[in-house]
N, C-alpha and C positions, 0 to 999 in steps of 0.2 A: 816627619810624615804623620798626619793625624789618622786615628783609627776610625773605622765606620761608626763605632759607637759614639765617639766624640762628635763626628759630623751629624749624627742623628739628633743629639741634644742641642746642637747649635742651630738646627733648622727649625722652621715652624712645624709644630706637631699637630696631627689629626689623630685623636685618641678614641678608641672604642673601649668603653668601660663596661665590663661584663659583670652583671649581678648586683653588687652593692651600690645603690644610688648615692649613698653618703659620700663616695669618693668623687662624685662629679664636681662638687663645689671646689674641692681642693685642687683638682686638675685644672679647672677653669681659672682658678686664682693664679696659676703659674703661666697663664697666657695661652694655653693650648685650646684648640677646638676640641670639644668632647661630645661624643654621642653615647648615651647609656643604653645598653641592651638589657631589657627586663628579663632576667633568667634566674632560675633556681634549679638546684640539682633534682633529678627525678625522685619522686616520693619523699622529698625533703631530706634525702640522704638516709632515710630509715632502712637499715640493712634487711630487716624482715620483709618489708613491703617490696624492696628491690628484688629480693629472692623470689617472691611470689610473681612479680611481673615477669621476671626472666622465665619462670616455669610456664607461664601462660603463653610464652612465645614459642614453645616447643611445637613443631610443625603440625602434628595431629591435633593437639589441643587448640592451637590458633585457628585451624581450619573449622573446627566445631564451633568456636566462638563466632567467627566471621559469618558462618551460615546462619547461626541463631540470630545474630544481630541484623543480618539482612532481612530476615523474616520479621523481626520486631519493628524495624523502621518502615518496612512495607506496610505493616498493619497500622502504624501511626499515619503515614501519608495517604493511605487508601481509605482510611476511615471517613465516613460521610455523616457526621453528627447532625441530626435534624431536631429542631425544637418541635415537639409534637403536642405539648399541652402543659397545663399547670394544675396542681392539685395539692391538698393538704398533706403535710409530711406523714401524718398518721395513716392516711389512705394510700400513699404511694411508695414510701421509703421502706425497703426491706428491714425488718427487725425493729421498727419504730413502735413505741408504746406511749401511753399518756404520761408516764413518769420517766421517759428517756430524754436526756439532753445530749445532743451531738455537739462535738467541739472540734476545733481545728487541730492539726498536728498529730503527732504520735500519742499513744495513751498517756493519761495523766489523772491523778486523783485530785479531789477538791482541795485537799490541804496544800498541794504543791502548785496549784494554778497561779498564774500571774494575775496582777490586779485587774487588768482589762478583761480577762476571761471571767474572773469572779464577778465583776460588775455585770457582764453580759448574762451570766448564769442566773444571778439573783433577779435581774430585770425580767428574764424569760419566765422564771417561776411566778413572779407577780402577774405578768401578762397572761399566763395560762390559768390563773386563778388558784394555783396550788399554794400560794402564800399571800397573806394580806398586805405585807409590806416588805421592805428590803431586809430588815432584821430577821423577820420570820423566815424569809427565803434563805438567808445565810444559815440559819439553824437547820432548816430542812435539807439544804445541800450537804451539810456535814453529818446528817443523821444516818446515812446509808440507805435511805428510802428512794433516792434518785439514782438512776443508772446513767453513768457518764461513759461515752464511747466516741472514738474518733469518727468524724464524718467519712473519712476514706474507707472505713471498714463497713460502710453501709451504702456504697456506690455514690457517695455525696462529696461535695466540697463546700467549704464555708470560708469566706474571706475574713481576715483579721481574727477575732475571737472565734468565729465560725459557729457560734452557738445557734442551734436549730432545735426548736421545740415542736410538739405534736401538731398544733393548729396553724403553724406557719405555712404559707403557700410556697410551693416549690416549682422551679422549672423542671420539666420532664424532657430529657434529651435522649433520643434513640439513635444509636449507631446503625445506620441503614446497612452498612457493609458487613458488620460482624454480629449484629443482633443484641448487643448489650445496651444497657440504659444507665444514664447518670442523672444526678439531681443537684440542685442548689437552690437556696432560698432567694427571695426578692431583694433588690437593692432598697435600702432605707434612704438612699442618697448619701450625703457626706456630713462629716464633722461630728455633731452631737447625736450619736446613734448607738444602738445596742451593740453592733459588731465591734465598735471601738471602745466598748466598756461603759458608755453612758447609760443611765437607767432611771432618770427622773420621770415624772408624770408625763411630760411632753413626749418622751421616747415611747412610753407605754401607750399613750393615746394614738400615736402614729402607727404602732404595730396593730392596734385594734382596728383602725381604719383600713390598713392593708389587708387584714383578715376578712373584714366585712364588705369591703368595696373593691379595692385594687385586685386582690387575688381572684375573687369570683368573676370580675369583669374580664380579666386576662384569660381565665379558663374558658369562659363562654366565647370570647373572640377567637381563640384557637380552634374551638369546635366549629365555628363558622368558616374561618379562613383556611384551615389546614396547615400542614407542616411548613416550616421555614428552614431553608438550607443554611446552616450556621457557618460552615466552612467557606461558602461563597461570600457571605456577609463579612466574615473576618478578613478575607483576602481584599475585598473592596475597601474596608476600613483602613487597612495598612497602606493601601495606595492613596488614601485621602489624608494621611498624616497622623494616624493613631498608631500606638504600639499595643493597645487593647489590654493593658494592665492598669496603668494609671492615667493614660490619656484615652478618652472614650467619646470624644465629641462626634466624630464621624460615625462610629459604631452605633451610638444611640440614635442618631438621625436615621441610619439605615434600618435599624430594628423598628423604630417608630414608623417608618415608611411601610414596612411589612405588616405591622399590626394595626395601624390607624383605620384602614377601611373597615376591618372587622370590629374594632372597638366601637365605631360609630353605629354598627348594626346590632349591637347587643341591646337587651331589653332594659338596661339601666336608664335612670332619668338623665335629662340633659345636664342638670346640676352635677350629678355624680360623674358623668363623662368629662365635664369641665374640670372637676377636681383631679381626675386621673391625668388628663392632658397637662394641667398645671403642675402636677407632681413630677411627671416625666420631664417637663421643661425646666424644673428647678435645679437640675444637676446633670452634667454630662455622664455621670457614673451609672445611670440607669441600666446600661447594657453590660456593665462590668461583670456581674455574676454570670451573665449568659455565656460569655466566652470561657469562663472557668468550667462550667458544666460541659461545654463543647470539648475542651481539652481533656477533661476527665474521661469522657466517653471514648476518646481516641486512645489515651494512655492505658486505660483498663484493657482495651483490646490487645495491647502489646505485652501485658503482664502474664508471667507464667510460662515463658518460652525457655525450655531447658538449655542451659549453657550461655544464655544471653547476658551481656554485661551492661545492657542499656538501663538507665534509671527511668522508672515509670512513675515515681512519686517523689516530690520534695514538699515537705510540710513542716510547719512550726507552731508550737503551742505557747510561745512566750517564755518558756523555760528550756525546752529542748528543740533541736532541729532534727527531723527524721527523714530518711529516704527509704524507698523500697526499690528493688532491682528485679528486672524481668525474670532472670534465671533463678530467683529464689521466691517461689510462688507463695500465695497466701498473704498473710499479714505479718511478715517477718520484717521488723523495723530495725534500722541501724541509726543510733542517736548520738548526738553530741550537744554541747551547750549552744543555745540560741545566741546569736550575735547582736551587737548594737547595729542600728541603722544610722548611717551617716548622711546628713543632708540638712537642708534649710528647715528651720523651726518657725512656727507661727509666732507673731509678736507676743511677747510676754513669757515665752517658754525658753528653757535652757536644756542642753543635752542631758543634764542630770535628771530632768523631769521625765525622760523618755523610757518607756518599757522596751524590752528586747524584741527582736524580730518575732512576728506572730502571724499566723494565717495559713490557709490552704491555697492562697492565690498564687503561690509559686508553681502551681500546676501550669500556669501560663508559660513560665520559663522552661518547665519540663517539656512542654510541647514545642516551644521555640519562638514564642512571641514575648511581649513584655520586655524585660531587660535584654533578652537575646535579640530583639528587633528594634532597638533604640535608634538604629540608623533610619528607620521609617518615620521617626517622630522627633525631629530636632527641637520642636517646641516643648518637649517634655523637660528639657534641661532646666528652665527656671524653677520647676517644681521639685526636682530631685537633686539638683546641683550638678556642677561640672560644666563642660563645654560641648559644643556640637561635635567637635573632632573626637572628644572622648566617647560620646554616644556612638559614633560610627565605629570607633575602636572597640567598644564592647561587642558589637555585632561581629566584627572580624575575629576577635579573640575567641568567641564562642564557636566559631567554625573550627578551631583547633581541637576542641574537646567533644565534638559531635561526629556522627557517623555519615550524615548525608545532608542534603538540602531538600526542603519540601517543595516540590514543583508546583503545588497547588496554592501556596501562600508565598508571595514573592515581595522583594524589596526594590522599588524603583531606583533609589539612589545608588544601589550597587548593581546596576545593569540587570535588574529584575532577577537576581539570584534568589533561590529559595531560602526561607528562614532556616537557621541552623537547627538540625533535628537529630535527636537520638544521643543524649549525653552518655558517653562511654566511660565507666569508672576507671578503666585502664588509662585512657587519655588524660583524664583529670589528674591522675597521680603521676603519669609520665611527664606531663608538661608543667605541673604545678599551677595550672590555671584553674581557678574555681569558678563555678557557674555564678553569673551576676544576676541579682534580683533587684528590681526597683519596687518600692513598696511604701505604704503609708506608715506613719509612726503614731502609735497610741500612747497616751499618758500611762505611766507605770502604776497609777492608782485608779481604783474603780470610780466610775461616775463622771469622768471628765470627757474622754473622747479623743479625737484626732488632734495632734499638735504639730504635725509636720510630715515630711516625706523624704525619702533618700534611697541610698544604695546599700546593699549588704551582700554577704556571701555565706554559704554553708561552712561549718567547721570541717577541716580536712579529715578528721578522724572518722566521720561517717563513711567516707569512701574507703579508708583503710579497713574498717570492719567488714564492709560489704565485699571487698576484694578477697580477704582471707576466707570468709564464709563461702563464697562462690568457688574459690580454688579448691576448698575441701571437697566439694561435690564433683569437681572436674577431674581431680587427680586420682 
């Protein structure tokens, strides 16, 4: 009489492989049908973090957290960010001075900056007339006479290097629901641009034109036309195939539709208006920074809620990745090493040419679009790599680590469910699922610019640190 075990191995097997994907090939080689379940132990098996997670599940503490998180995500979803104007950073950004340079990510000194950020800083100093050339600019940056500060600590965001200087024109985005205001600078469009670390004379000349023509014309147009509802435009853009971080074709068309009538009514010459229209038409990315300021206005409204485990900032400076959490108010950063960005490279470049993850543009994923909403934009796949099913899978996975779905910004492909909203550090650590970010890749050296795009994630240690710090306040 044969045993059940013997019968089992004599039959065709359907195997579920839990955890280690490397076993899948070996099982399949034995002729079995195998399905691999992507699983990791909570908190990576770290006993200290597991103990903190257990403590946060105590009934009274958990109730406090849930109430705080409900308030935080309500503030995110109820925020109505309105584009109300444009103005020079020196005139509108809190704490800005003629010798202040704002940068992306958590705080960093000149000596530690990545190549792309150093390239952007030196280019900005030449643009501002503070240095005659790039060598003089580098000496000035190292002298201690320039104040470096994170964009996020001045109600701003800046994509890639994020460098913002005094005379750059800024979006002014007012949160109509909660009264706070956020800012970001204008798109230089794509590739060889300051925010990617390029800094030759063509880059400086473009910035001067933006300061002398584009910015003032946008400012006057807003004074003529009045506020623009950015949450509404974002929702429409996602319905039209954008994810509004790296794919912005629909968003730029919608924003231009809102601005064009007023641009035509400004007092600038016909030739200058043509220059502006041609510039906007030169790249779909024109609206990219607009959505970042929109997200910043909403996320700042959710920051500082006692007991909340919701992430309100994810930002990178090319050296470190930093997060801020709602329940830890002010500018308390938790940092870990910036990660590589994995994805297609432009012709002639190799992965070893790439700088590490950089930029404040992860505010889009913090809000719930960009990488979190890739299901809305299957056409993003050729730019950042992967497949359409993987893009949909990213959106589904992000639902596992967020608190709610935003009913005001929805995903047609997923039966109009809201975008995943409110990253909860507890869920990140419990599931082992890290937030996904799709982003551009800048060259590791100054002066070159964008060389590709791809996918990246935060380092897990930033969530470990934040959880321990928050638990110390709650217990």
